[in-house]
N, C-alpha and C positions, 0 to 999 in steps of 0.2 A: 044885442047878445045871441041872436042862430050865428050870426058871423063867429062871433068869439068861440063857440060852442061845436061850430063847425068841424075844425081840426080835431078835436077831441073823439066826435063821432065816427071821423073816418078813421082814424085810428083804431077804438073800440070795434069797427066794422072788420078792419084789417084783421084783429086779436080774435075775433071770433071765427073768422074764416081760417085762419091759422089753427087754431082749434081744432076746428073739422079737418085737415088734412090728416091722415094717418103717420102714426109716427116712428113705427116700424119700422126699420131699414132692410129689413131682408122678406118685408111682405112685396113681391118681386111679382109676383104671377097668379093665374087662378088658383083656388082653392082644391082639393084634390076631393073627388066626387065617389066616394066610398060608395055608398050605395048604388048608384049608377053604375061603376062597375063589378059591384058585387052581381049586380041583376044581371048583364052584360056576361059575365065571368058564369051563370049558372047557367046559360043556356049554350053555353061553350063546352060546358060538363056534361048537358044532358045528350048534345050532339056526339061528342067522344063516347061515349058509354054506350050509344046506339049501335056503334059502331066496333068499339075496342072488343075483343075479347080477352076476356080477362075470367080466369079461375077465381072463385071465390066461395067461402062458407058462409061469408053473411055481406053485407053493406052497410053502414052506417055514415048517415046523413045527418050531421051534425049540422045545429041550427046557425051556425056561423057561415056555412055554405063549404065547409070543407067536407071530404067525401073520403073514407076508408073503408078500402075494400080490403078484407080478411082474408086472406088464403090460408094461414094456418093457426089455430089460436094457443097461445101460450097459457102459462098459469100463474097462480100467483097474485099479488095485489099489484092494482095499478100503480103509476107513479103518480106521488102528488107533489104540490110546490114543495123545489129545493131537492128532490129527489135527482141523483145523480143518473141519466140513462145511458147506456151503451147501443150503438148502433151501427150496422154497417147499413150503406145507402147507396143509389144511385139517382142522379136526378136525371130528368127530361122534358120537353116541353109535347105539350098534348097536341100541337099544331101538326108537329115535323118526325118527331119521336126522337130528336137530335139529342144526343145527350152531352150535359153541360158541367155535371161534376159528379165525382164518386169517391167512396172511402174504399176501393177496392181497384188494386195495381192491375191487375187483368183487363179488366174493364177499361181503367184510362188508357190502357196501350192500344186496346181494340178501336177506343175511340179517337185517340190523336189526343188524347188530356194528358200525358202523362209528363208530369215536371220532375226532372232529378232533382235528389232532394228531399223531395216529400215524403213525409211516413204515412206510406196509406195501409190506417189502421183503423179500427171502428170509432166514430164520433162518440166523444163524451163531451154531455151537457147537462146545465140545471134545470129540471122542469120549472117555465115560469119565472126563469132567473133573465133571460133576456139576450141570449148569446146564440140564438140561433132565429128562423124565422117563426112569425107568430105562428100560421099555420103548423109548425110541429109541436109547439105547446098544447095545440087544442086537438091534435090529432092522437099524438102521445099518451095523453091522460084516459084515452079510451082505450088503449092498447095494455096486456099484459104483457111479462117480459117472455119470451122465448116464441113472438108471435110475427110472423111474416105478413106484411101487408102493401097494397099502392096505398100512397096516398095525395088527392087530385086536391091540391092548394090554389085558389083562387088568389087572383094577383094582390087584394088588400090585403091578405095573409100574407105575401110574401114580400117581393119588392117595390108593388105599387107600378110607378111610372116613371123609378128610376131604371138606368141603365148601371146593373151593379155590375155586368160580367158582361165581354162583349158578344156572349154565346145564348142571353136569354135580353131579348127585346123588352121595353116596356109596357107593362099591364099584361106580361103572361103568365097564362094558368099553367102552372108547375105541377109533375106526376114526381113520386118519388118511391121507389121499390124499397122497402128497407126490411131490414131483418131486425127485429128487437133483441138484442142479444142478454140483455141484463140489466140491472139496477143495483145502487150500493144507497 
């Protein structure tokens, strides 16, 4: 009797082992450590703020880890989900200050970023609509139109461990100097 059941038991054992194997073909690497990166980035931001000389009228430390350094206070209502935001910006790395993107043509030319045919106009995006990095959604909901600010964005709210741009290494804390022009 056992000899007759043995092939069935072996088959059931093999099937149960197969059922324990991951079936997701995209599960090919380690899981991104959001909490660990936020902790590491918060230390980088503190060290940066200890040495960076940034004039401000206020500093907002969002619970997310995003830091908003308000340089000029705007007026009016803060944007809410779906509001169209218009801003000029310059993005740089806190590690060395190198500029990786801007909406301002003169800054693009100064930093060897100018792209022929690109329209250097203010960026337009919908708040919480998903077409910019998460850190921008977090920061801009804390600003009023007309504000000028420096945004310090931890890597989990920017590009994480992706290499999205040759000028932005994985897990980079980003600085954006923004001129919040208005909302629709």
